[in-house]
N, CA, C and O atoms as CSV, one atom per row, in Angstrom:
chain,resi,resn,atom,element,x,y,z
A,1,MET,N,N,-36.700,-51.653,-19.712
A,1,MET,CA,C,-35.286,-51.790,-19.438
A,1,MET,C,C,-35.082,-53.008,-18.559
A,1,MET,O,O,-35.878,-53.269,-17.657
A,2,ALA,N,N,-34.038,-53.739,-18.814
A,2,ALA,CA,C,-33.747,-54.972,-18.084
A,2,ALA,C,C,-32.813,-54.739,-16.908
A,2,ALA,O,O,-32.271,-55.705,-16.371
A,3,PHE,N,N,-32.603,-53.497,-16.484
A,3,PHE,CA,C,-31.676,-53.199,-15.395
A,3,PHE,C,C,-32.417,-52.502,-14.262
A,3,PHE,O,O,-33.115,-51.514,-14.492
A,4,LYS,N,N,-32.270,-53.012,-13.038
A,4,LYS,CA,C,-32.859,-52.378,-11.858
A,4,LYS,C,C,-31.753,-52.185,-10.833
A,4,LYS,O,O,-31.110,-53.154,-10.429
A,5,PRO,N,N,-31.520,-50.944,-10.405
A,5,PRO,CA,C,-30.479,-50.703,-9.408
A,5,PRO,C,C,-30.867,-51.269,-8.040
A,5,PRO,O,O,-32.049,-51.434,-7.737
A,6,LEU,N,N,-29.869,-51.559,-7.232
A,6,LEU,CA,C,-30.093,-52.117,-5.905
A,6,LEU,C,C,-30.002,-51.044,-4.830
A,6,LEU,O,O,-29.379,-50.000,-5.023
A,7,HIS,N,N,-30.632,-51.322,-3.698
A,7,HIS,CA,C,-30.567,-50.515,-2.482
A,7,HIS,C,C,-30.934,-49.061,-2.751
A,7,HIS,O,O,-32.018,-48.791,-3.268
A,8,ASP,N,N,-30.058,-48.119,-2.415
A,8,ASP,CA,C,-30.381,-46.696,-2.554
A,8,ASP,C,C,-29.738,-46.086,-3.801
A,8,ASP,O,O,-29.320,-44.928,-3.785
A,9,ARG,N,N,-29.662,-46.851,-4.861
A,9,ARG,CA,C,-29.079,-46.361,-6.114
A,9,ARG,C,C,-30.177,-46.057,-7.132
A,9,ARG,O,O,-31.274,-46.614,-7.085
A,10,VAL,N,N,-29.844,-45.155,-8.052
A,10,VAL,CA,C,-30.768,-44.791,-9.128
A,10,VAL,C,C,-30.039,-44.855,-10.457
A,10,VAL,O,O,-28.818,-44.707,-10.508
A,11,THR,N,N,-30.784,-45.076,-11.533
A,11,THR,CA,C,-30.244,-45.045,-12.883
A,11,THR,C,C,-30.748,-43.761,-13.527
A,11,THR,O,O,-31.944,-43.471,-13.490
A,12,VAL,N,N,-29.828,-42.983,-14.122
A,12,VAL,CA,C,-30.157,-41.651,-14.643
A,12,VAL,C,C,-29.750,-41.540,-16.106
A,12,VAL,O,O,-28.676,-41.993,-16.504
A,13,ARG,N,N,-30.628,-40.930,-16.898
A,13,ARG,CA,C,-30.321,-40.594,-18.300
A,13,ARG,C,C,-30.054,-39.088,-18.331
A,13,ARG,O,O,-30.898,-38.291,-17.920
A,14,ARG,N,N,-28.876,-38.709,-18.820
A,14,ARG,CA,C,-28.545,-37.283,-18.913
A,14,ARG,C,C,-29.493,-36.570,-19.876
A,14,ARG,O,O,-29.893,-37.132,-20.895
A,15,VAL,N,N,-29.848,-35.330,-19.545
A,15,VAL,CA,C,-30.658,-34.497,-20.425
A,15,VAL,C,C,-29.705,-33.731,-21.327
A,15,VAL,O,O,-28.747,-33.124,-20.848
A,16,GLN,N,N,-29.959,-33.755,-22.623
A,16,GLN,CA,C,-29.079,-33.089,-23.582
A,16,GLN,C,C,-29.160,-31.575,-23.426
A,16,GLN,O,O,-30.247,-31.021,-23.259
A,17,SER,N,N,-28.009,-30.909,-23.481
A,17,SER,CA,C,-27.958,-29.457,-23.353
A,17,SER,C,C,-28.206,-28.799,-24.704
A,17,SER,O,O,-28.205,-29.456,-25.746
A,18,ASP,N,N,-28.417,-27.499,-24.662
A,18,ASP,CA,C,-28.676,-26.741,-25.885
A,18,ASP,C,C,-27.452,-26.712,-26.784
A,18,ASP,O,O,-26.316,-26.746,-26.311
A,19,GLU,N,N,-27.698,-26.649,-28.086
A,19,GLU,CA,C,-26.628,-26.585,-29.083
A,19,GLU,C,C,-26.129,-25.151,-29.274
A,19,GLU,O,O,-25.057,-24.932,-29.837
A,20,LYS,N,N,-26.918,-24.173,-28.798
A,20,LYS,CA,C,-26.566,-22.761,-28.982
A,20,LYS,C,C,-26.600,-22.038,-27.649
A,20,LYS,O,O,-27.275,-22.458,-26.709
A,21,THR,N,N,-25.847,-20.927,-27.585
A,21,THR,CA,C,-25.906,-20.060,-26.419
A,21,THR,C,C,-27.129,-19.164,-26.552
A,21,THR,O,O,-27.792,-19.165,-27.589
A,22,LYS,N,N,-27.432,-18.397,-25.504
A,22,LYS,CA,C,-28.562,-17.468,-25.563
A,22,LYS,C,C,-28.360,-16.415,-26.642
A,22,LYS,O,O,-29.331,-15.903,-27.197
A,23,GLY,N,N,-27.105,-16.087,-26.944
A,23,GLY,CA,C,-26.794,-15.094,-27.976
A,23,GLY,C,C,-26.833,-15.657,-29.391
A,23,GLY,O,O,-26.698,-14.904,-30.357
A,24,GLY,N,N,-27.019,-16.987,-29.531
A,24,GLY,CA,C,-27.144,-17.592,-30.845
A,24,GLY,C,C,-25.880,-18.258,-31.361
A,24,GLY,O,O,-25.868,-18.764,-32.483
A,25,LEU,N,N,-24.803,-18.270,-30.559
A,25,LEU,CA,C,-23.573,-18.921,-30.997
A,25,LEU,C,C,-23.711,-20.437,-30.877
A,25,LEU,O,O,-24.240,-20.935,-29.883
A,26,ILE,N,N,-23.247,-21.162,-31.868
A,26,ILE,CA,C,-23.293,-22.620,-31.849
A,26,ILE,C,C,-22.115,-23.144,-31.039
A,26,ILE,O,O,-20.976,-22.725,-31.244
A,27,ILE,N,N,-22.393,-24.059,-30.122
A,27,ILE,CA,C,-21.351,-24.637,-29.268
A,27,ILE,C,C,-20.866,-25.934,-29.904
A,27,ILE,O,O,-21.664,-26.852,-30.094
A,28,PRO,N,N,-19.569,-26.039,-30.242
A,28,PRO,CA,C,-19.059,-27.287,-30.820
A,28,PRO,C,C,-19.015,-28.386,-29.763
A,28,PRO,O,O,-18.921,-28.103,-28.569
A,29,ASP,N,N,-19.084,-29.644,-30.208
A,29,ASP,CA,C,-19.072,-30.781,-29.286
A,29,ASP,C,C,-17.849,-30.794,-28.385
A,29,ASP,O,O,-17.940,-31.207,-27.229
A,30,SER,N,N,-16.711,-30.351,-28.892
A,30,SER,CA,C,-15.477,-30.378,-28.109
A,30,SER,C,C,-15.498,-29.384,-26.946
A,30,SER,O,O,-14.721,-29.529,-26.002
A,31,ALA,N,N,-16.380,-28.373,-27.000
A,31,ALA,CA,C,-16.444,-27.362,-25.953
A,31,ALA,C,C,-17.592,-27.582,-24.980
A,31,ALA,O,O,-17.700,-26.871,-23.981
A,32,LYS,N,N,-18.444,-28.553,-25.258
A,32,LYS,CA,C,-19.597,-28.790,-24.397
A,32,LYS,C,C,-19.181,-29.521,-23.132
A,32,LYS,O,O,-18.311,-30.392,-23.150
A,33,GLU,N,N,-19.827,-29.143,-22.029
A,33,GLU,CA,C,-19.651,-29.876,-20.780
A,33,GLU,C,C,-20.789,-30.871,-20.665
A,33,GLU,O,O,-21.880,-30.639,-21.185
A,34,LYS,N,N,-20.538,-31.965,-19.991
A,34,LYS,CA,C,-21.604,-32.923,-19.773
A,34,LYS,C,C,-22.620,-32.291,-18.828
A,34,LYS,O,O,-22.243,-31.710,-17.810
A,35,PRO,N,N,-23.888,-32.400,-19.155
A,35,PRO,CA,C,-24.899,-31.766,-18.304
A,35,PRO,C,C,-25.008,-32.439,-16.948
A,35,PRO,O,O,-24.808,-33.648,-16.823
A,36,ALA,N,N,-25.326,-31.642,-15.931
A,36,ALA,CA,C,-25.509,-32.150,-14.582
A,36,ALA,C,C,-27.001,-32.237,-14.279
A,36,ALA,O,O,-27.422,-32.112,-13.128
A,37,GLU,N,N,-27.788,-32.452,-15.320
A,37,GLU,CA,C,-29.226,-32.585,-15.185
A,37,GLU,C,C,-29.622,-33.885,-15.867
A,37,GLU,O,O,-29.068,-34.249,-16.904
A,38,GLY,N,N,-30.586,-34.579,-15.275
A,38,GLY,CA,C,-30.993,-35.843,-15.866
A,38,GLY,C,C,-32.389,-36.255,-15.467
A,38,GLY,O,O,-33.060,-35.596,-14.673
A,39,GLU,N,N,-32.805,-37.366,-16.043
A,39,GLU,CA,C,-34.113,-37.949,-15.736
A,39,GLU,C,C,-33.883,-39.334,-15.151
A,39,GLU,O,O,-33.108,-40.126,-15.686
A,40,ILE,N,N,-34.556,-39.613,-14.059
A,40,ILE,CA,C,-34.405,-40.915,-13.409
A,40,ILE,C,C,-35.154,-41.964,-14.220
A,40,ILE,O,O,-36.335,-41.810,-14.529
A,41,VAL,N,N,-34.437,-43.037,-14.558
A,41,VAL,CA,C,-34.999,-44.131,-15.344
A,41,VAL,C,C,-35.523,-45.231,-14.423
A,41,VAL,O,O,-36.606,-45.769,-14.652
A,42,ALA,N,N,-34.761,-45.564,-13.387
A,42,ALA,CA,C,-35.152,-46.631,-12.460
A,42,ALA,C,C,-34.569,-46.349,-11.083
A,42,ALA,O,O,-33.525,-45.707,-10.964
A,43,VAL,N,N,-35.243,-46.829,-10.043
A,43,VAL,CA,C,-34.770,-46.640,-8.665
A,43,VAL,C,C,-34.734,-47.982,-7.950
A,43,VAL,O,O,-35.482,-48.903,-8.277
A,44,GLY,N,N,-33.845,-48.070,-6.966
A,44,GLY,CA,C,-33.782,-49.252,-6.118
A,44,GLY,C,C,-34.867,-49.179,-5.056
A,44,GLY,O,O,-35.663,-48.240,-5.033
A,45,GLU,N,N,-34.894,-50.166,-4.185
A,45,GLU,CA,C,-35.950,-50.218,-3.170
A,45,GLU,C,C,-35.687,-49.283,-2.001
A,45,GLU,O,O,-36.622,-48.941,-1.276
A,46,GLY,N,N,-34.442,-48.857,-1.792
A,46,GLY,CA,C,-34.097,-47.959,-0.693
A,46,GLY,C,C,-33.039,-48.577,0.199
A,46,GLY,O,O,-32.746,-49.770,0.117
A,47,ALA,N,N,-32.476,-47.744,1.048
A,47,ALA,CA,C,-31.445,-48.205,1.991
A,47,ALA,C,C,-32.112,-48.855,3.205
A,47,ALA,O,O,-33.322,-48.735,3.402
A,48,ARG,N,N,-31.318,-49.530,3.998
A,48,ARG,CA,C,-31.834,-50.163,5.216
A,48,ARG,C,C,-31.080,-49.623,6.426
A,48,ARG,O,O,-29.868,-49.411,6.381
A,49,LYS,N,N,-31.822,-49.406,7.503
A,49,LYS,CA,C,-31.226,-49.011,8.779
A,49,LYS,C,C,-30.549,-50.241,9.390
A,49,LYS,O,O,-30.729,-51.358,8.905
A,50,ASP,N,N,-29.777,-50.032,10.446
A,50,ASP,CA,C,-29.133,-51.149,11.141
A,50,ASP,C,C,-30.157,-52.147,11.669
A,50,ASP,O,O,-29.874,-53.340,11.780
A,51,SER,N,N,-31.348,-51.651,11.991
A,51,SER,CA,C,-32.407,-52.524,12.505
A,51,SER,C,C,-33.070,-53.343,11.401
A,51,SER,O,O,-33.879,-54.227,11.687
A,52,GLY,N,N,-32.731,-53.054,10.125
A,52,GLY,CA,C,-33.324,-53.769,8.998
A,52,GLY,C,C,-34.507,-53.056,8.387
A,52,GLY,O,O,-35.030,-53.482,7.356
A,53,GLU,N,N,-34.938,-51.964,9.019
A,53,GLU,CA,C,-36.080,-51.201,8.510
A,53,GLU,C,C,-35.708,-50.493,7.210
A,53,GLU,O,O,-34.626,-49.918,7.098
A,54,LEU,N,N,-36.603,-50.536,6.236
A,54,LEU,CA,C,-36.372,-49.937,4.919
A,54,LEU,C,C,-36.575,-48.425,4.969
A,54,LEU,O,O,-37.579,-47.949,5.498
A,55,ILE,N,N,-35.626,-47.671,4.420
A,55,ILE,CA,C,-35.756,-46.222,4.276
A,55,ILE,C,C,-36.191,-45.973,2.835
A,55,ILE,O,O,-35.401,-46.188,1.915
A,56,PRO,N,N,-37.431,-45.523,2.614
A,56,PRO,CA,C,-37.920,-45.359,1.236
A,56,PRO,C,C,-37.151,-44.275,0.475
A,56,PRO,O,O,-36.581,-43.362,1.073
A,57,MET,N,N,-37.148,-44.395,-0.845
A,57,MET,CA,C,-36.465,-43.429,-1.712
A,57,MET,C,C,-37.280,-42.137,-1.790
A,57,MET,O,O,-38.509,-42.166,-1.733
A,58,SER,N,N,-36.584,-41.007,-1.922
A,58,SER,CA,C,-37.237,-39.702,-2.056
A,58,SER,C,C,-37.544,-39.370,-3.504
A,58,SER,O,O,-38.289,-38.427,-3.775
A,59,VAL,N,N,-36.985,-40.126,-4.442
A,59,VAL,CA,C,-37.180,-39.873,-5.869
A,59,VAL,C,C,-37.851,-41.081,-6.506
A,59,VAL,O,O,-37.864,-42.175,-5.943
A,60,LYS,N,N,-38.412,-40.858,-7.702
A,60,LYS,CA,C,-39.071,-41.941,-8.428
A,60,LYS,C,C,-38.721,-41.831,-9.898
A,60,LYS,O,O,-38.217,-40.802,-10.348
A,61,ALA,N,N,-38.986,-42.881,-10.643
A,61,ALA,CA,C,-38.726,-42.876,-12.088
A,61,ALA,C,C,-39.511,-41.741,-12.733
A,61,ALA,O,O,-40.681,-41.523,-12.417
A,62,GLY,N,N,-38.852,-41.017,-13.647
A,62,GLY,CA,C,-39.485,-39.901,-14.338
A,62,GLY,C,C,-39.134,-38.550,-13.747
A,62,GLY,O,O,-39.342,-37.534,-14.410
A,63,ASP,N,N,-38.603,-38.488,-12.513
A,63,ASP,CA,C,-38.205,-37.218,-11.907
A,63,ASP,C,C,-37.021,-36.622,-12.653
A,63,ASP,O,O,-36.113,-37.346,-13.060
A,64,ARG,N,N,-37.027,-35.294,-12.835
A,64,ARG,CA,C,-35.865,-34.586,-13.393
A,64,ARG,C,C,-35.049,-34.075,-12.221
A,64,ARG,O,O,-35.580,-33.447,-11.305
A,65,ILE,N,N,-33.748,-34.352,-12.258
A,65,ILE,CA,C,-32.889,-34.054,-11.110
A,65,ILE,C,C,-31.653,-33.277,-11.520
A,65,ILE,O,O,-31.299,-33.212,-12.697
A,66,LEU,N,N,-31.006,-32.690,-10.527
A,66,LEU,CA,C,-29.671,-32.106,-10.669
A,66,LEU,C,C,-28.727,-32.951,-9.831
A,66,LEU,O,O,-29.085,-33.403,-8.743
A,67,PHE,N,N,-27.513,-33.164,-10.343
A,67,PHE,CA,C,-26.528,-33.952,-9.606
A,67,PHE,C,C,-25.159,-33.316,-9.782
A,67,PHE,O,O,-24.957,-32.492,-10.674
A,68,GLY,N,N,-24.219,-33.702,-8.926
A,68,GLY,CA,C,-22.875,-33.159,-8.967
A,68,GLY,C,C,-22.136,-33.521,-10.243
A,68,GLY,O,O,-22.440,-34.524,-10.888
A,69,LYS,N,N,-21.167,-32.698,-10.596
A,69,LYS,CA,C,-20.424,-32.866,-11.846
A,69,LYS,C,C,-19.726,-34.222,-11.947
A,69,LYS,O,O,-19.661,-34.804,-13.030
A,70,TRP,N,N,-19.209,-34.725,-10.838
A,70,TRP,CA,C,-18.462,-35.985,-10.853
A,70,TRP,C,C,-19.253,-37.132,-10.243
A,70,TRP,O,O,-18.664,-38.139,-9.851
A,71,SER,N,N,-20.566,-37.006,-10.155
A,71,SER,CA,C,-21.409,-38.034,-9.530
A,71,SER,C,C,-21.639,-39.219,-10.455
A,71,SER,O,O,-21.698,-39.070,-11.676
A,72,GLY,N,N,-21.766,-40.374,-9.868
A,72,GLY,CA,C,-22.189,-41.557,-10.592
A,72,GLY,C,C,-21.104,-42.270,-11.376
A,72,GLY,O,O,-19.978,-41.794,-11.520
A,73,THR,N,N,-21.497,-43.439,-11.878
A,73,THR,CA,C,-20.653,-44.277,-12.708
A,73,THR,C,C,-21.326,-44.433,-14.061
A,73,THR,O,O,-22.492,-44.821,-14.136
A,74,GLU,N,N,-20.597,-44.132,-15.132
A,74,GLU,CA,C,-21.163,-44.236,-16.467
A,74,GLU,C,C,-21.176,-45.697,-16.914
A,74,GLU,O,O,-20.172,-46.400,-16.803
A,75,VAL,N,N,-22.327,-46.143,-17.422
A,75,VAL,CA,C,-22.475,-47.502,-17.928
A,75,VAL,C,C,-23.271,-47.447,-19.233
A,75,VAL,O,O,-23.968,-46.469,-19.505
A,76,THR,N,N,-23.161,-48.496,-20.028
A,76,THR,CA,C,-23.966,-48.628,-21.238
A,76,THR,C,C,-24.867,-49.841,-21.063
A,76,THR,O,O,-24.393,-50.964,-20.889
A,77,VAL,N,N,-26.174,-49.599,-21.112
A,77,VAL,CA,C,-27.167,-50.653,-20.961
A,77,VAL,C,C,-28.040,-50.658,-22.204
A,77,VAL,O,O,-28.686,-49.658,-22.519
A,78,GLU,N,N,-28.062,-51.772,-22.906
A,78,GLU,CA,C,-28.843,-51.921,-24.131
A,78,GLU,C,C,-28.531,-50.800,-25.131
A,78,GLU,O,O,-29.432,-50.281,-25.791
A,79,GLY,N,N,-27.247,-50.432,-25.237
A,79,GLY,CA,C,-26.801,-49.429,-26.192
A,79,GLY,C,C,-27.034,-47.994,-25.770
A,79,GLY,O,O,-26.746,-47.082,-26.545
A,80,GLU,N,N,-27.545,-47.758,-24.573
A,80,GLU,CA,C,-27.816,-46.410,-24.092
A,80,GLU,C,C,-26.863,-46.065,-22.956
A,80,GLU,O,O,-26.663,-46.865,-22.041
A,81,GLU,N,N,-26.268,-44.862,-23.015
A,81,GLU,CA,C,-25.357,-44.428,-21.955
A,81,GLU,C,C,-26.161,-43.879,-20.784
A,81,GLU,O,O,-26.962,-42.957,-20.939
A,82,LEU,N,N,-25.935,-44.463,-19.606
A,82,LEU,CA,C,-26.648,-44.080,-18.395
A,82,LEU,C,C,-25.662,-43.863,-17.259
A,82,LEU,O,O,-24.489,-44.224,-17.363
A,83,LEU,N,N,-26.144,-43.274,-16.178
A,83,LEU,CA,C,-25.370,-43.116,-14.958
A,83,LEU,C,C,-26.043,-43.907,-13.852
A,83,LEU,O,O,-27.270,-43.943,-13.759
A,84,ILE,N,N,-25.231,-44.542,-13.015
A,84,ILE,CA,C,-25.735,-45.179,-11.807
A,84,ILE,C,C,-25.127,-44.412,-10.641
A,84,ILE,O,O,-23.908,-44.266,-10.553
A,85,MET,N,N,-25.982,-43.922,-9.745
A,85,MET,CA,C,-25.490,-43.140,-8.609
A,85,MET,C,C,-26.331,-43.421,-7.373
A,85,MET,O,O,-27.452,-43.921,-7.461
A,86,LYS,N,N,-25.768,-43.091,-6.228
A,86,LYS,CA,C,-26.502,-43.212,-4.982
A,86,LYS,C,C,-27.475,-42.040,-4.863
A,86,LYS,O,O,-27.251,-40.971,-5.432
A,87,GLU,N,N,-28.536,-42.253,-4.130
A,87,GLU,CA,C,-29.529,-41.188,-3.946
A,87,GLU,C,C,-28.894,-39.963,-3.297
A,87,GLU,O,O,-29.312,-38.837,-3.569
A,88,SER,N,N,-27.897,-40.162,-2.449
A,88,SER,CA,C,-27.251,-39.043,-1.759
A,88,SER,C,C,-26.445,-38.152,-2.707
A,88,SER,O,O,-26.099,-37.030,-2.336
A,89,ASP,N,N,-26.135,-38.625,-3.931
A,89,ASP,CA,C,-25.435,-37.813,-4.928
A,89,ASP,C,C,-26.364,-36.828,-5.628
A,89,ASP,O,O,-25.900,-35.917,-6.314
A,90,ILE,N,N,-27.665,-37.002,-5.460
A,90,ILE,CA,C,-28.639,-36.121,-6.103
A,90,ILE,C,C,-28.748,-34.841,-5.295
A,90,ILE,O,O,-28.934,-34.877,-4.079
A,91,LEU,N,N,-28.629,-33.696,-5.987
A,91,LEU,CA,C,-28.677,-32.399,-5.306
A,91,LEU,C,C,-30.100,-31.894,-5.132
A,91,LEU,O,O,-30.394,-31.201,-4.158
A,92,GLY,N,N,-30.984,-32.230,-6.056
A,92,GLY,CA,C,-32.367,-31.777,-5.940
A,92,GLY,C,C,-33.217,-32.253,-7.090
A,92,GLY,O,O,-32.714,-32.750,-8.098
A,93,ILE,N,N,-34.529,-32.090,-6.922
A,93,ILE,CA,C,-35.516,-32.469,-7.936
A,93,ILE,C,C,-36.038,-31.197,-8.595
A,93,ILE,O,O,-36.413,-30.249,-7.904
A,94,LEU,N,N,-36.064,-31.171,-9.921
A,94,LEU,CA,C,-36.600,-30.038,-10.660
A,94,LEU,C,C,-38.102,-30.234,-10.853
A,94,LEU,O,O,-38.559,-31.328,-11.182
A,95,SER,N,N,-38.863,-29.158,-10.643
A,95,SER,CA,C,-40.315,-29.281,-10.837
A,95,SER,C,C,-40.790,-28.454,-12.002
A,95,SER,O,O,-41.983,-28.442,-12.304
């Protein structure tokens, strides 16, 4: 990928949700919510303190994360829809 986020930002690819419910009902596209789960594609170098010291990122490329419903900015990079968000918008890492 030719895009690298700056500072404490990350680039996230949404994880596709299931097409069916647990009971077997098919969910139409018009009724689906955008998933709040994703995979980190790229990370910035981290934020800086007032003293100039670098605060390292807590996440890395390849981590699966949960984020808030309205987090991030949607962008299209090389034909792929991605989200750019600050590290503080991430709610947690899935293991």
